[in-house]
N, C-alpha and C positions, 0 to 999 in steps of 0.2 A: 575445916572439918572433913575427916575421912568419910567417903561415901560407903553405904552398905551395899553389898553385892551378893546375890544368891542365884543359884541355878537349880531348877527342879524339873525332873523328867516325870511325865504323867501320861495317862491314857484316858480317853472318854469311853467308858464301858457301854454307854448307850448308843454309840455309833460304831457298828461293825459292818464289814464288807461281806460280800456273798460267800467268800471263802472262810469266814469266821474271824478273820484278823481285824485288828483295829490299829489306827495310827498312833505312834509315840510322839508326843509333843515335848517341847522344851520351853519352860517359862523362866524368863530372866527378870529379876527384880533388882532395881537400883534406886536407893533412897525412897523406898515405899511404892514406886511406880513400876509396873510390870508390863511386859509384852510377851507374846507367844509366837513361836515359830515351829515349823515341822522339822523333824530330824531326818525324814525320809525312811524311817524304820517302822516295821509293823510287828505285831505279836498277837498271840491268842490271849484274850482277857484273863483266862484261868492261869496263864503262865507269868502274869505280871505281878511283881512284888512292889507294892506301892511304897512301903516303908524304905526299902533300899533303892528304889528306882531302877530295878534291873529285871531282866527276863530270865527264863530258864535256859536260854540258848547262849552259849559262850560267845559265839562270833558276833551276835547282835550287841552283847554287852561291851565287847571290845570296840565296836564301831561307835557306841554311845560314849565310851570313855574318850575316844579320839575326838568326838564332837564336843565334849565338855572341855577338853584341852584347847580346842580351837577357840571356843567362846572365851575362856579364861585368858588365853594369849592375846586375843584381839582387844579384850577389855583393858589388859595391862598396857598394851601398846598405845591405845587411845588415851588412857589416863596419863601416860608418860609424855605423850606428844602434845595433846590438847589441854590437859589439866582438868577437864571435865567430861563426863560421859553420862548420857541418859540411856534408858532402856531402848528407846526408839532409834537413837543414833547408832547404838550397838547393833541392833537388828538390821538396820540399813547397811552398815558396813559388812556384816556377815553375809547378807544376801547378795552383796556385790562381789564377794570373794569368788563365786563360781563364774564370774564374767570373763576371767582370764587366768591362765590359758586353758584352752579346751582341746588342743591338739597334742599329740604325743611328744613331738620334738620340741615344741614350745614349752611343754611341761618339763622336759629334760633340761632345757636351757635355764629355766627358772630355778629348778632344784640345784643345778650346778652353781648358779650364782649365790644361792642360799648357803651352800657348803663353803664356797670361797670366802664368804663374809665371816665365817666362823674359824678360818685358818689362824692358828696362833692362840686360839682360846680353847674351844671344845673339839676342834678338828686339826689334824696335822697336814702338812703340805703333801705328804705321801698319800694320804686318804683322798685329798682333792685330785691329785694326779691320777689315781686309779679310777676315780669317777669320770674324769675326762676321757680316759680310754674307753670306758663303757659307753659313754655318750657318743663317741666316735663310731663304735661298732653298731650302735643302734641306728645312727644316721646312715651308715653304709648299707645296713640291712633294708631300711625303708627305701633307699635309692635303688637297691637291687630288685625291688618289687615294682619299679617304675613309678614311684610316688615321691612327691616332695615332702609330704607330711601325712599324718593320719589322725582323724578325729578320735578322741579317746573313747567315745561311746561305741566306736566301730571295732575296738580291740576285743578279740574273742579268745576263749580258752585255747583253741587250736594254735594260736599265734605263738604261744610259749614254746611249743615243739618246733614250729617253723624257725624261730630265732635260735633255738638250741642246735638244730640241724645246720643252720648257716654258720654258727660259731665252730661246730665240730669239723665242718669242711675245711676250715682254716687251720686245722690240726692244733688247736689250742689245748692246753692242759685242762683237766677237770676243774681245777681251782679257778682258772681264768674264765671258763665257761660259766661256772656258778656265780662268779663275780658279776658278769654282764647280765645274767638272768636275774640276779637279785636287784640290779639297778632297774630293770624293766618292771619287776614286781613292786619295787619301791615307788615308782611313778604312779602305779595303779592305786597303791594305798594313799598316796598324796591326793590323787583325784577323788578318792572316797572322802578324805577329810575335808575337801573343798566342796563336797556334795555335787560333783560333776557326774559321778556314777554312784550307784548304790552299794556295790561290793567289788572286791578285787577278784577278777576272773581266774587269777592264778593262786588263790588261797591254798588250794590242795595240790599244787604242782609238786612234782618230785624232782629233786636236783641230782646232779651227777654224783656218783660215789667217788669221793676224793680220798685215795689212799696216800697217806702222808709218807713220802720217801725223803728222808733227810740226808743231806750230803755233809760229810765230815772228813777230816784228814786223819791218817794214821800217824803214830809217833814219828816214824821214819820221815814222813813228808814235812812234819813240823820241824824236825831237826835240819832238813835241807834249807828251809826258810831262815833258820836261825844263823846259819853260817854263810849265807849268801851276802856278797858285797855289792852294794848298789851305789852308783855315783849320782844318778838322777835324784834331786832333792824330793820331788813329789812322790816318786816311786819308793824311795826309802821311807818316807812318812807312811805310805800305804802299807809297806811291809811291817813297820813297827806297830801300827794300829791293829793290823791283822793278828800279829803275835800277842799283843796286849789282850785282845779279845779272846784268844785261845787259852790264856791263863787267868782270865777274870770273868769271862762270859758276858761282858758288856756288849750291848748292841751298838751299831754304828751311831745311831741317834744319841745314845747316852755318852759315847766317847766324844762326840762333837761338843757336848755340853759339860764334859767332865772338867771340874776345876780342882786346883790343888787344895782348896778348902774342903773338898770331899774326902781327902785322905786324912784319916784320923789314927790315933794311937790308943791301944787298949791299956789297961792297968799293968799287964805283964810285958808291955813294950812292943807288942805285935801290932804292925800297921795293917790297916784294912780300908776298903772303900765303902762308904756309907752314902747311898744316893737313891732317890726315887727314880724308877724307870719312866722315861718320857711317854711310853706307850700305855702302860697300865696304871701308873702312879703308885705302884707297889714298891716299897722300899727294898732295896737289895743290899746285903751286907757281905762283902767278899774279902777274906783275908788275902793279903798280897803275896803271891808266889815270888820267889827270888828273881825269876826272869822278868816278871812284871815290875818288880822293884828296880831292876837294872834299866829297864826302858824309861821309867819315871825319872831316874837319876840323870839319864842322858837328856831328857826333855828339860829338866831343871837346869842343867849345865849349859844349855844352848845359849842362854842369855846371861849366864853367870850370876843368877839371882838366888837368894835363899828362899826357903819355903814361906817365910814370913813376908818377904818383899813381894813374892808372886801373888800371895793372897787369893784374890778372886780371879786371877788370870786362868785362861784355858790351858789344859795340859797339852792338847793337840790343836793349836791354832793353825788354820790353813787358808790359803788364798784362792785355791781352785775349787771347782764344783765337785759334788759327790760323784757325778758320772765320770769326771776326769780321774778321780781317785779309783773308781772301779776299773777303769781301763788300765791304769798304772798297775793295779793289783793283779790284773789278768796277765800283764806282761811279766811281772815278777814270778808268777806261777809257771809260765812257760820257760823262763830262765832257769828255774829249778828242776825242770823236767816233770812237773806234776801234770798228769793227764787231765784231771778235772779243772774246769774253769773256776778260779777262786772268786769268792764273794765274802763280804764281811759277815753275812749271816752264817756262812759255812764255819767261820771261826767260832761263833757262838755255839753251834752244834758240836764242834770239836771239843769245846770245853765241857759240854754236858756229857758226851760219851766217854771222854777220857776220865772225867771225875768219877763217873759210875764204875768204870772199869777198875779204877784205883781203890774201890771199896768205900767211897764216901756215901753215906746214907742219902737216899733219894729226897728225904725231907730237907736235908741241909743244902742239897743242890738246888731245890726249888727256892729256898730262901736266898741263896747266892745269886740265882738268875732272875730273881724278882718276879717269879710266876704268880699270877693271881690264884691259880688252882694247881694242885699237885698233878692233876690229870695231864697238864701240859708237859710236865717233867717225865711222865711215864713213857713217853715215846722213846726216850733214851734207853729205858729198861728193855723195851721191845727190840730195839736195834742191837743192844749188847747181847741179849739172849740169842738173837738170830746169828750174830757173828760167832758166838761161842759154839753154836750148833754147826755152823759151816766149818769152823776150824777143826772141830772134832771129826766131822765127816772126812776132811782132808787127811787128818792123822790116821784114821782107820784105813783109808785107801792106801796110804804109804806103807802101813804095817802089813797089809794084805799083799802088796806088790813085793815087799821085801821077803815075805815068807815063801813066795813061789820059787 
């Protein structure tokens, strides 16, 4: 028989402190038996909504919601592992949560392990890799202060700016600085959820202003890549995948998972790619450009198989790592005389800017690129407008010079 499980937040209006606040409690009931525990939160009795179990202060409500999630998660884990849960056992488990870890770097290690366990399900390998970089920077910063670790309760609001200054001295971009600062704040929120501290000292912190500067190629540079002859097998595959992205907008993670079964044919005979993006799980639908068709044909001819025989086979199977592919791509760019360092994401940006310049509606581009929001696509409109303005300025200067 399935057990009954209820959570109720409440206050005792008869017990108030000198400042007028009263404690917020949590009552957990399982199979008719209940136990009470403190949430660590307080509020004014007049601000408490007993029907909804919330206060008039948003931040307190957020922390109560986090507390509820912790109780529900712990209950589900105990039920799954032990098969039976009592209110008292649940309370004991929850009260033991705060026993470890209580230092900053230990919390970072625990959080890193938690993310690692989710890789392949709700987290990507790239996300985990970025978190390892943030963990490394945090450790270096602690060491630079002459400490091996730091108690979480000793973390102050001023330390956010200290960490920011440390990162900026390394000449990191605003995006990288924000990533590492977010990791530090994330650890504080985790400490709140485990009731090690009452609130995140960085709740109102201001992050770096990150001006998005996208890198893309002009048509002339794309043409150079198209005519380049490459003998190295891995370098040639990098070149083909880069060009394929320039004409389809697929990200490298999506090209790595692209199968021939994702290539479909419409009623009018037009072929297109229909695939969910690995990052956002938003479906992208991309009509195949003739150049992309040509690359697909070469990939298909590589083993002399028909589309039906290849079925679920990958379009771009590879034996080397992505970092090796990136290095090969960089070499290809140098061979073409392209000044910018090539990256696969640059190819995706190239698709967006060239599509918009060709007059394709921004809504269609958003659908082709699998953007979850059209605001992500609007960055290409800003870049295109800026380029038109710069081109016009150069034209005016030439005309003025010619008239003198």
